[in-house]
C-alpha positions as CSV (number, residue, x, y, z in Angstrom):
1,M,-12.8,-3.7,11.9
2,H,-14.0,-0.8,10.0
3,K,-13.7,1.7,12.6
4,F,-11.2,4.7,13.2
5,Y,-9.8,4.6,16.6
6,P,-8.1,8.1,18.0
7,L,-4.2,7.4,18.4
8,T,-1.5,9.6,19.9
9,I,1.7,10.8,18.0
10,I,4.3,10.1,20.5
11,N,7.5,10.9,18.3
12,S,8.4,12.5,15.1
13,N,11.6,11.9,13.1
14,A,12.4,13.8,10.1
15,Q,13.3,11.9,6.9
16,P,14.7,13.2,3.3
17,N,11.3,15.5,2.6
18,A,9.2,13.0,4.7
19,I,8.3,12.5,8.2
20,I,7.8,9.5,10.5
21,W,5.1,9.4,12.7
22,T,5.5,6.8,15.9
23,L,1.7,6.0,17.3
24,D,1.2,5.0,20.5
25,V,-1.2,1.7,20.4
26,P,-2.8,1.3,24.0
27,E,-3.3,-2.5,25.3
28,E,-7.0,-2.9,24.6
29,L,-6.5,-2.4,20.9
30,A,-3.1,-4.4,20.4
31,E,-5.4,-7.1,18.8
32,E,-7.0,-4.5,16.5
33,F,-3.9,-3.1,15.3
34,T,-1.9,-6.4,14.6
35,F,-0.5,-6.3,11.3
36,I,1.0,-8.0,8.7
37,P,4.0,-6.9,6.8
38,G,3.4,-4.8,4.2
39,Q,0.2,-3.4,5.7
40,H,-1.1,0.1,5.7
41,L,-2.9,2.7,8.4
42,T,-5.7,4.8,6.7
43,F,-5.9,8.0,8.6
44,K,-9.1,10.5,9.1
45,A,-8.5,14.2,10.0
46,E,-10.2,17.7,9.4
47,V,-7.7,19.8,7.8
48,N,-8.8,23.2,7.1
49,G,-12.5,22.5,7.5
50,E,-12.0,19.6,4.6
51,E,-12.1,15.9,6.0
52,L,-9.0,14.0,4.4
53,R,-8.6,10.4,4.3
54,R,-4.9,9.0,3.6
55,S,-3.3,5.8,3.7
56,Y,0.5,5.3,4.8
57,S,2.2,1.8,5.0
58,I,3.5,0.5,8.3
59,C,7.2,0.6,8.1
60,S,8.5,-0.5,11.8
61,S,9.1,-4.3,13.0
62,Q,6.4,-6.9,14.5
63,R,8.9,-7.1,17.6
64,R,7.9,-3.5,19.0
65,K,4.9,-4.1,20.9
66,G,2.6,-1.2,21.4
67,Q,4.0,1.0,18.6
68,L,3.8,1.7,15.1
69,D,5.7,3.9,12.8
70,V,4.1,5.2,9.3
71,L,6.6,7.5,6.7
72,I,4.7,10.2,5.4
73,K,6.3,11.8,2.1
74,T,5.9,15.5,1.9
75,V,5.1,17.2,-1.3
76,D,4.4,20.9,-2.2
77,D,0.7,20.6,-2.6
78,G,0.0,17.6,-0.2
79,R,-2.8,18.8,2.1
80,F,-2.7,16.2,4.3
81,S,1.3,15.7,4.4
82,N,2.0,19.6,4.8
83,A,-0.7,19.2,7.9
84,A,1.3,16.6,9.6
85,L,4.5,18.5,9.8
86,S,2.3,22.1,11.0
87,Q,-0.5,20.8,12.9
88,F,0.1,17.5,14.4
89,P,3.1,17.6,17.2
90,V,3.9,15.2,19.2
91,G,1.0,14.3,21.8
92,S,-1.2,15.1,19.0
93,Q,-4.1,12.5,18.2
94,I,-5.4,11.3,15.3
95,M,-8.1,8.6,13.8
96,V,-6.6,5.7,12.4
97,M,-8.3,2.7,11.0
98,P,-6.6,-0.6,11.9
99,P,-4.4,-1.9,9.3
100,S,-5.5,-3.4,6.0
101,G,-3.8,-4.4,2.6
102,H,-3.0,-7.6,0.7
103,F,0.5,-6.7,-0.5
104,V,2.0,-9.0,2.3
105,V,4.8,-11.3,3.0
106,E,4.5,-14.0,5.3
107,P,8.3,-15.1,5.9
108,A,9.4,-18.9,5.6
109,E,12.6,-20.5,6.8
110,G,14.8,-21.1,3.6
111,K,13.1,-18.8,1.4
112,D,14.1,-16.1,-0.8
113,Y,12.5,-12.5,-1.4
114,V,13.5,-9.7,-3.6
115,A,12.1,-6.7,-3.7
116,F,12.2,-3.6,-6.1
117,A,11.3,-0.3,-4.4
118,A,11.4,3.5,-5.6
119,G,11.3,6.5,-3.4
120,S,8.8,6.2,-0.7
121,G,7.9,2.8,-2.5
122,I,10.7,1.5,0.4
123,T,7.9,1.9,3.1
124,P,6.0,-1.2,2.9
125,V,8.9,-3.1,1.8
126,M,10.7,-2.0,4.8
127,G,8.4,-3.9,7.1
128,M,8.6,-7.0,5.0
129,I,12.8,-6.6,5.4
130,Y,12.1,-6.7,9.1
131,A,10.2,-9.6,9.1
132,V,11.9,-11.9,7.1
133,L,15.1,-11.3,9.1
134,E,14.0,-11.1,12.4
135,Q,11.4,-13.7,12.1
136,T,13.4,-16.4,10.6
137,K,17.3,-17.6,11.0
138,T,17.8,-18.9,7.1
139,A,15.4,-16.7,4.5
140,R,17.1,-13.8,2.6
141,F,16.2,-10.6,1.2
142,T,17.4,-8.8,-1.6
143,L,16.7,-5.2,-2.1
144,F,16.9,-3.2,-5.1
145,Y,16.0,0.2,-4.1
146,G,16.0,3.3,-6.5
147,N,16.2,7.0,-5.7
148,S,17.3,10.2,-7.5
149,K,19.9,11.3,-5.2
150,T,21.8,9.8,-2.2
151,S,20.5,12.8,-0.4
152,D,16.7,11.2,-1.3
153,V,17.1,8.0,0.3
154,L,14.4,7.4,3.1
155,L,14.8,4.9,6.0
156,H,18.7,5.0,4.9
157,D,19.7,4.4,8.8
158,E,17.1,1.7,9.3
159,I,18.2,-0.2,6.3
160,A,22.0,0.4,7.2
161,H,21.3,-1.3,10.6
162,L,19.4,-4.4,9.8
163,K,22.7,-4.6,7.0
164,D,25.0,-4.8,9.9
165,L,22.6,-7.0,11.7
166,F,21.8,-9.5,9.4
167,G,24.7,-8.9,6.5
168,S,24.8,-12.8,5.4
169,R,20.8,-12.7,4.7
170,F,20.3,-9.2,3.5
171,S,21.6,-7.7,0.2
172,V,21.2,-3.9,-0.4
173,H,21.7,-2.3,-3.8
174,Y,21.1,1.4,-4.5
175,F,20.1,3.2,-7.7
176,L,20.5,6.7,-8.6
177,S,18.9,8.5,-11.4
178,R,20.0,12.0,-11.1
179,Q,23.3,11.8,-9.4
180,K,26.5,10.0,-11.0
181,V,27.5,6.6,-9.7
182,D,31.2,4.9,-10.5
183,M,29.1,1.6,-11.8
184,P,26.9,2.0,-14.9
185,L,24.9,-0.6,-13.5
186,Y,23.8,1.6,-10.6
187,Q,23.2,4.8,-12.6
188,G,19.0,5.2,-13.5
189,R,15.7,4.3,-13.2
190,F,14.9,0.7,-13.5
191,D,14.3,-0.3,-17.0
192,A,13.7,-3.9,-18.7
193,E,17.3,-4.0,-19.5
194,K,18.3,-3.5,-16.0
195,V,15.8,-5.8,-14.6
196,S,17.2,-8.4,-16.7
197,V,20.7,-7.8,-15.9
198,L,19.7,-8.1,-12.0
199,V,18.2,-11.4,-12.3
200,R,20.4,-13.0,-14.8
201,Q,23.5,-11.8,-12.9
202,M,22.7,-11.0,-9.1
203,L,19.9,-13.8,-8.8
204,N,21.0,-16.4,-11.0
205,G,20.4,-20.3,-10.1
206,V,18.6,-18.8,-7.1
207,A,14.5,-20.0,-6.7
208,I,13.1,-17.0,-5.5
209,D,9.7,-17.1,-3.4
210,G,8.5,-13.5,-4.2
211,F,9.1,-10.4,-6.2
212,Y,7.7,-7.5,-4.5
213,V,7.6,-4.2,-6.3
214,C,6.4,-0.7,-4.8
215,G,6.6,2.5,-6.6
216,P,5.3,4.9,-9.1
217,G,2.9,3.5,-11.6
218,A,5.2,3.6,-14.6
219,M,8.1,1.8,-12.5
220,I,6.0,-0.7,-11.4
221,D,4.6,-1.3,-14.7
222,T,8.1,-1.8,-16.5
223,V,9.5,-3.8,-13.4
224,C,6.4,-6.3,-13.6
225,E,6.6,-6.8,-17.2
226,A,10.3,-7.1,-17.4
227,L,9.8,-10.2,-14.6
228,K,7.2,-11.8,-16.8
229,D,9.3,-11.4,-19.8
230,L,12.0,-13.4,-18.3
231,G,9.9,-16.1,-17.4
232,I,9.0,-15.6,-13.8
233,A,5.4,-16.9,-12.9
234,P,3.1,-14.4,-12.4
235,E,2.0,-15.7,-9.0
236,L,5.3,-14.6,-7.4
237,I,5.1,-11.1,-8.8
238,H,3.4,-8.7,-6.5
239,N,3.0,-4.9,-6.4
240,E,1.5,-2.1,-4.6
241,R,1.2,1.5,-6.3
242,F,1.0,4.6,-4.2
243,L,-0.4,8.4,-4.9
244,S,1.5,11.5,-4.0
245,D,-0.7,13.4,-1.6
246,G,-2.3,15.4,-3.9
247,Q,-2.0,13.5,-6.6
248,E,-5.8,12.2,-8.4
249,I,-6.8,9.9,-10.6
250,S,-9.9,10.8,-12.6
251,V,-13.1,8.2,-12.4
252,A,-14.8,8.4,-15.8
253,D,-18.1,6.7,-17.1
254,K,-19.8,6.3,-13.3
255,T,-23.3,5.8,-15.3
256,I,-25.8,3.2,-13.8
257,K,-27.7,1.8,-16.7
258,E,-30.6,0.6,-14.7
259,D,-32.4,0.5,-11.5
260,A,-30.9,-1.5,-8.8
261,G,-31.3,-2.6,-5.1
262,V,-27.9,-2.8,-3.3
263,T,-27.2,-4.8,-0.4
264,V,-24.0,-3.8,1.6
265,T,-22.6,-6.3,4.2
266,I,-20.2,-5.0,6.8
267,D,-19.1,-5.7,10.3
268,G,-21.8,-8.2,10.5
269,A,-25.2,-5.9,9.5
270,N,-26.8,-5.8,6.4
271,H,-27.8,-2.1,4.8
272,E,-30.1,-1.7,2.1
273,F,-30.8,1.0,-0.8
274,N,-31.5,1.5,-4.2
275,L,-30.1,3.1,-7.2
276,L,-31.8,5.1,-10.0
277,A,-30.7,4.6,-13.5
278,G,-28.7,7.3,-15.0
279,T,-27.3,8.2,-11.5
280,Q,-23.8,9.0,-11.7
281,A,-21.9,7.3,-8.7
282,T,-19.6,4.5,-7.8
283,L,-21.0,1.6,-5.1
284,L,-19.1,3.7,-2.6
285,E,-20.4,7.4,-3.5
286,S,-23.8,5.5,-3.7
287,A,-23.3,3.8,-0.1
288,E,-22.0,7.3,1.4
289,Q,-25.3,9.4,-0.3
290,A,-27.7,6.3,1.4
291,G,-26.0,7.0,4.7
292,V,-24.0,4.0,5.1
293,E,-20.3,4.6,6.2
294,L,-17.7,2.3,4.1
295,P,-14.0,2.2,4.5
296,Y,-11.7,4.1,2.0
297,S,-9.3,6.0,1.3
298,C,-7.8,6.9,-1.9
299,K,-10.9,6.6,-3.8
300,A,-8.8,5.9,-7.1
301,G,-8.4,2.4,-7.2
302,V,-5.0,2.3,-5.5
303,C,-4.7,1.8,-1.5
304,A,-7.6,-1.1,-1.6
305,T,-9.2,0.0,1.5
306,C,-12.5,0.0,-0.1
307,R,-11.7,-3.9,-1.2
308,C,-15.2,-6.0,-0.6
309,K,-16.6,-9.2,-2.3
310,L,-19.0,-9.3,-4.9
311,V,-21.7,-11.6,-3.3
312,E,-24.4,-11.2,-6.0
313,G,-24.4,-9.2,-9.2
314,D,-22.7,-7.7,-11.7
315,V,-20.4,-4.4,-11.8
316,K,-18.0,-2.9,-14.1
317,M,-14.5,-1.6,-12.3
318,I,-13.7,1.7,-14.0
319,N,-9.6,1.2,-12.6
320,N,-7.9,-1.2,-10.6
321,Y,-4.1,-0.6,-9.7
322,S,-4.1,-2.8,-6.2
323,L,-6.1,-6.1,-6.8
324,E,-3.8,-8.8,-8.1
325,E,-5.5,-11.3,-10.3
326,W,-6.5,-14.1,-7.8
327,E,-8.5,-11.4,-6.0
328,T,-10.4,-10.3,-9.3
329,K,-11.3,-14.2,-10.1
330,A,-12.4,-14.8,-6.5
331,G,-14.9,-11.9,-6.5
332,Y,-13.2,-9.1,-5.0
333,I,-13.6,-5.6,-6.2
334,L,-13.0,-2.1,-5.1
335,S,-15.8,-0.3,-4.1
336,C,-14.9,3.4,-5.2
337,Q,-14.5,2.3,-9.0
338,A,-17.5,-0.5,-9.0
339,V,-20.5,0.8,-11.0
340,P,-23.3,-1.7,-10.9
341,R,-24.5,-3.3,-14.0
342,S,-27.2,-5.6,-12.7
343,S,-30.5,-5.0,-10.9
344,T,-29.6,-6.7,-7.8
345,I,-26.0,-6.0,-6.2
346,H,-24.8,-7.8,-2.7
347,I,-21.4,-6.5,-1.7
348,S,-19.7,-7.7,1.7
349,F,-16.8,-6.2,3.7
350,D,-16.7,-9.1,6.0
351,E,-15.1,-11.9,3.6
């Protein structure tokens, strides 16, 4: 479940400041790479002598058997994204972990879904849109999509195609922050006032079954708080943050306060190691030092690839940008952000 597998890049499609990889999934791995719309893949590659891991969301339809699309946004200082353009031509193989993530939708007939996306935040949402429209006959999807300019809009052709096919059930609204538009409502970034207008006017009287918010952290905070202020139940609001390739979030205060014995359950096996008080390490880092390989990608509390369940003991979570409230209440933690705070710790990646 937590292994990496070699997949072949069979197509590469340019997007505005981005690239879409199409990966071939051989029949013997079809079950391993079955995904829920909204999930992501974690990639591992050696670039200039350094092992890099990055997570990218699946943006393709579940109807396409044996192929998965991921969109990689390129940035000037992005070590992985720049390598994706120059070092991995069509025909190359790359190591990929099976789909993971809990920012997902499971479509149902007669339901209404809404997404607020900004920039490359459209990527996981795209998978959700495909699923809602293709797998139901009556469910509806409304997309509010923000970008700087029209030339920056990612997956524009794919969105337009779905609009042509499912126009009565798919509503799309574009917002631009650095290009003048005719209607003031569609000018600028999402803020509390704009969200309020959209919900009260465009969604008035519609019982929304799920709000999905994805983009930069500040945008997510603004939209989610605005939705809550409008009286929308927190359990209907879902979000996923992303880090730009090369962006880092600092992890501080990692001191282990007392000696601890740690048990890690993964893929049906238990691994045990001891930690010494005064050590500066998270559970993920401690496991790596003990030779126990655990799943991870961003190491910043954003992607949730390292999500596991705290079976026994107590930990301190430094950052959490990916787990929802129900997950933390159920005992789930991020091993890349968890520091032991008891003498016995047991975490499981199998629950």
